[in-house]
SEGUSE-470371 format. One record per atom (N, C-alpha, C, O): x, y, z; atom name; residue number from 1. Coordinates in Angstrom, 1 decimal, always signed. Example, Ala and Ser with C-alpha at 12.3 -4.5 7.8 and 13.67 -1.06 7.14 Angstrom:
+13.2 -5.7 +7.8 N 1
+12.3 -4.5 +7.8 CA 1
+13.2 -3.3 +7.8 C 1
+14.2 -3.3 +8.5 O 1
+12.8 -2.2 +7.1 N 2
+13.7 -1.1 +7.1 CA 2
+12.9 +0.0 +7.9 C 2
+13.4 +1.1 +8.0 O 2
//
This chain:
+79.8 +112.6 +36.4 N 1
+81.0 +112.3 +37.1 CA 1
+80.9 +110.9 +37.8 C 1
+81.9 +110.1 +37.8 O 1
+79.7 +110.6 +38.3 N 2
+79.5 +109.3 +38.9 CA 2
+79.7 +108.1 +37.9 C 2
+80.2 +107.1 +38.3 O 2
+79.3 +108.3 +36.7 N 3
+79.4 +107.3 +35.7 CA 3
+80.9 +107.0 +35.5 C 3
+81.3 +105.8 +35.4 O 3
+81.7 +108.0 +35.4 N 4
+83.1 +107.9 +35.2 CA 4
+83.8 +107.2 +36.3 C 4
+84.7 +106.3 +36.1 O 4
+83.4 +107.5 +37.5 N 5
+83.9 +106.8 +38.7 CA 5
+83.5 +105.4 +38.8 C 5
+84.4 +104.5 +39.0 O 5
+82.3 +105.1 +38.5 N 6
+81.8 +103.7 +38.4 CA 6
+82.6 +102.9 +37.4 C 6
+83.0 +101.8 +37.7 O 6
+82.8 +103.4 +36.2 N 7
+83.5 +102.7 +35.2 CA 7
+85.0 +102.5 +35.6 C 7
+85.5 +101.4 +35.3 O 7
+85.6 +103.5 +36.3 N 8
+87.0 +103.3 +36.7 CA 8
+87.1 +102.2 +37.7 C 8
+88.0 +101.4 +37.7 O 8
+86.1 +102.1 +38.6 N 9
+86.1 +101.1 +39.7 CA 9
+85.9 +99.7 +39.0 C 9
+86.7 +98.7 +39.3 O 9
+84.9 +99.6 +38.1 N 10
+84.7 +98.3 +37.5 CA 10
+85.9 +97.8 +36.6 C 10
+86.2 +96.7 +36.6 O 10
+86.5 +98.8 +36.0 N 11
+87.7 +98.4 +35.2 CA 11
+88.8 +97.9 +36.0 C 11
+89.7 +97.1 +35.5 O 11
+88.9 +98.2 +37.3 N 12
+90.0 +97.8 +38.1 CA 12
+89.7 +96.5 +38.9 C 12
+90.6 +96.0 +39.6 O 12
+88.4 +96.0 +38.8 N 13
+88.1 +94.8 +39.5 CA 13
+88.9 +93.6 +39.0 C 13
+89.2 +93.5 +37.8 O 13
+89.2 +92.7 +39.9 N 14
+90.0 +91.5 +39.5 CA 14
+89.0 +90.4 +39.0 C 14
+89.5 +89.4 +38.5 O 14
+87.7 +90.6 +39.1 N 15
+86.7 +89.7 +38.7 CA 15
+86.1 +90.2 +37.4 C 15
+85.9 +91.4 +37.2 O 15
+85.8 +89.3 +36.5 N 16
+85.3 +89.7 +35.2 CA 16
+83.8 +90.2 +35.3 C 16
+83.0 +89.7 +36.1 O 16
+83.5 +91.3 +34.7 N 17
+82.2 +91.9 +34.6 CA 17
+81.7 +91.9 +33.2 C 17
+82.5 +92.4 +32.3 O 17
+80.5 +91.4 +33.0 N 18
+80.0 +91.4 +31.6 CA 18
+78.5 +91.9 +31.7 C 18
+77.8 +91.5 +32.6 O 18
+78.2 +92.8 +30.8 N 19
+76.8 +93.3 +30.7 CA 19
+76.3 +92.9 +29.3 C 19
+77.0 +93.2 +28.3 O 19
+75.2 +92.2 +29.2 N 20
+74.6 +91.8 +27.9 CA 20
+73.2 +92.3 +27.8 C 20
+72.5 +92.6 +28.8 O 20
+72.8 +92.4 +26.6 N 21
+71.4 +92.9 +26.3 CA 21
+70.5 +91.7 +26.3 C 21
+70.9 +90.5 +26.4 O 21
+69.2 +91.9 +26.2 N 22
+68.2 +90.9 +26.2 CA 22
+68.3 +90.0 +24.9 C 22
+67.7 +88.9 +24.9 O 22
+69.0 +90.5 +24.0 N 23
+69.2 +89.8 +22.7 CA 23
+70.6 +89.1 +22.7 C 23
+71.1 +88.7 +21.6 O 23
+71.2 +89.0 +23.8 N 24
+72.5 +88.3 +24.0 CA 24
+73.7 +89.0 +23.3 C 24
+74.6 +88.4 +22.8 O 24
+73.6 +90.3 +23.1 N 25
+74.7 +91.1 +22.6 CA 25
+75.5 +91.7 +23.7 C 25
+74.9 +92.2 +24.7 O 25
+76.8 +91.7 +23.6 N 26
+77.6 +92.3 +24.7 CA 26
+77.6 +93.8 +24.6 C 26
+77.8 +94.4 +23.6 O 26
+77.3 +94.4 +25.8 N 27
+77.2 +95.8 +25.9 CA 27
+78.5 +96.4 +26.6 C 27
+78.9 +97.5 +26.3 O 27
+79.0 +95.6 +27.5 N 28
+80.2 +96.0 +28.2 CA 28
+81.0 +94.8 +28.8 C 28
+80.3 +93.8 +29.2 O 28
+82.3 +94.8 +28.7 N 29
+83.1 +93.8 +29.4 CA 29
+84.3 +94.5 +29.9 C 29
+85.0 +95.3 +29.2 O 29
+84.6 +94.2 +31.2 N 30
+85.8 +94.9 +31.8 CA 30
+87.1 +94.1 +31.4 C 30
+87.0 +93.0 +30.9 O 30
+88.3 +94.7 +31.6 N 31
+89.5 +94.0 +31.3 CA 31
+89.7 +92.6 +31.9 C 31
+90.3 +91.8 +31.2 O 31
+89.2 +92.4 +33.1 N 32
+89.4 +91.1 +33.7 CA 32
+88.6 +90.0 +32.9 C 32
+89.0 +88.9 +32.8 O 32
+87.4 +90.4 +32.5 N 33
+86.6 +89.5 +31.7 CA 33
+87.3 +89.2 +30.4 C 33
+87.4 +88.0 +30.0 O 33
+87.8 +90.2 +29.7 N 34
+88.5 +90.0 +28.5 CA 34
+89.7 +89.1 +28.6 C 34
+90.0 +88.3 +27.7 O 34
+90.4 +89.3 +29.7 N 35
+91.6 +88.5 +30.0 CA 35
+91.2 +87.0 +30.3 C 35
+91.8 +86.1 +29.7 O 35
+90.2 +86.8 +31.1 N 36
+89.8 +85.5 +31.5 CA 36
+89.3 +84.7 +30.3 C 36
+89.6 +83.5 +30.2 O 36
+88.6 +85.3 +29.4 N 37
+88.0 +84.6 +28.2 CA 37
+88.8 +84.8 +27.0 C 37
+88.3 +84.5 +25.9 O 37
+90.0 +85.4 +27.1 N 38
+90.9 +85.6 +25.9 CA 38
+90.2 +86.3 +24.8 C 38
+90.3 +85.8 +23.6 O 38
+89.5 +87.4 +25.1 N 39
+88.8 +88.1 +24.1 CA 39
+89.8 +88.9 +23.3 C 39
+90.6 +89.6 +23.8 O 39
+89.7 +88.8 +21.9 N 40
+90.5 +89.6 +21.0 CA 40
+89.7 +90.8 +20.5 C 40
+88.5 +90.6 +20.0 O 40
+90.2 +91.9 +20.6 N 41
+89.5 +93.1 +20.1 CA 41
+88.4 +93.5 +21.1 C 41
+88.3 +92.9 +22.2 O 41
+87.6 +94.5 +20.8 N 42
+86.6 +95.0 +21.7 CA 42
+85.4 +94.1 +21.5 C 42
+84.9 +93.9 +20.4 O 42
+84.8 +93.5 +22.6 N 43
+83.7 +92.6 +22.5 CA 43
+82.3 +93.3 +22.4 C 43
+81.4 +92.6 +22.0 O 43
+82.2 +94.6 +22.7 N 44
+81.0 +95.3 +22.6 CA 44
+80.3 +95.1 +21.3 C 44
+80.9 +95.3 +20.2 O 44
+79.0 +94.8 +21.3 N 45
+78.3 +94.6 +20.0 CA 45
+78.3 +93.2 +19.5 C 45
+77.5 +92.9 +18.6 O 45
+79.2 +92.4 +20.0 N 46
+79.3 +91.0 +19.5 CA 46
+78.2 +90.1 +20.2 C 46
+77.7 +90.4 +21.3 O 46
+77.9 +89.0 +19.6 N 47
+77.0 +88.0 +20.2 CA 47
+77.8 +87.3 +21.3 C 47
+79.0 +87.0 +21.2 O 47
+77.0 +86.9 +22.3 N 48
+77.6 +86.2 +23.5 CA 48
+78.4 +85.0 +23.0 C 48
+79.5 +84.7 +23.5 O 48
+77.7 +84.2 +22.1 N 49
+78.3 +82.9 +21.7 CA 49
+79.6 +83.2 +20.8 C 49
+80.3 +82.2 +20.6 O 49
+79.8 +84.4 +20.3 N 50
+81.0 +84.6 +19.5 CA 50
+82.2 +84.9 +20.4 C 50
+83.3 +84.9 +19.9 O 50
+81.9 +85.3 +21.6 N 51
+83.0 +85.7 +22.5 CA 51
+83.3 +84.5 +23.5 C 51
+84.5 +84.3 +23.8 O 51
+82.3 +83.9 +24.0 N 52
+82.4 +82.8 +25.0 CA 52
+82.2 +81.5 +24.2 C 52
+81.1 +81.2 +23.7 O 52
+83.2 +80.7 +24.2 N 53
+83.1 +79.4 +23.4 CA 53
+82.6 +78.2 +24.3 C 53
+82.2 +77.2 +23.7 O 53
+82.7 +78.4 +25.6 N 54
+82.3 +77.3 +26.5 CA 54
+80.8 +77.3 +26.7 C 54
+80.2 +78.2 +27.3 O 54
+80.1 +76.2 +26.1 N 55
+78.7 +76.2 +26.1 CA 55
+78.1 +76.1 +27.5 C 55
+77.0 +76.6 +27.8 O 55
+78.8 +75.5 +28.5 N 56
+78.4 +75.5 +29.9 CA 56
+78.3 +76.9 +30.5 C 56
+77.4 +77.2 +31.2 O 56
+79.3 +77.7 +30.2 N 57
+79.3 +79.1 +30.7 CA 57
+78.1 +79.9 +30.1 C 57
+77.5 +80.6 +30.8 O 57
+77.9 +79.7 +28.8 N 58
+76.8 +80.4 +28.1 CA 58
+75.5 +80.0 +28.7 C 58
+74.6 +80.8 +29.0 O 58
+75.3 +78.7 +29.0 N 59
+74.1 +78.2 +29.6 CA 59
+73.9 +78.8 +31.0 C 59
+72.7 +79.2 +31.4 O 59
+74.9 +78.9 +31.8 N 60
+74.8 +79.6 +33.1 CA 60
+74.4 +81.0 +33.0 C 60
+73.5 +81.5 +33.7 O 60
+75.0 +81.7 +32.1 N 61
+74.7 +83.2 +31.8 CA 61
+73.3 +83.3 +31.4 C 61
+72.6 +84.2 +31.9 O 61
+72.8 +82.5 +30.5 N 62
+71.4 +82.6 +30.0 CA 62
+70.4 +82.3 +31.0 C 62
+69.2 +82.7 +30.9 O 62
+70.7 +81.6 +32.1 N 63
+69.7 +81.3 +33.1 CA 63
+69.6 +82.4 +34.1 C 63
+68.7 +82.3 +35.0 O 63
+70.5 +83.3 +34.1 N 64
+70.5 +84.4 +35.0 CA 64
+69.4 +85.5 +34.7 C 64
+69.3 +86.5 +35.4 O 64
//
């Protein structure tokens, strides 16, 4: 039940949330992230660079 509640809360956040694997594959993106980055279709399983086209944003994410 806690997982469902957490997912519901994250889905309603107005800020984008992105979870990536150590291999730079997208594991989760909330609707705000998808809207901000104009993601078409479900991003899960895609490479980070296939979803985010701005190289500066990718560099920031990779340094985290």
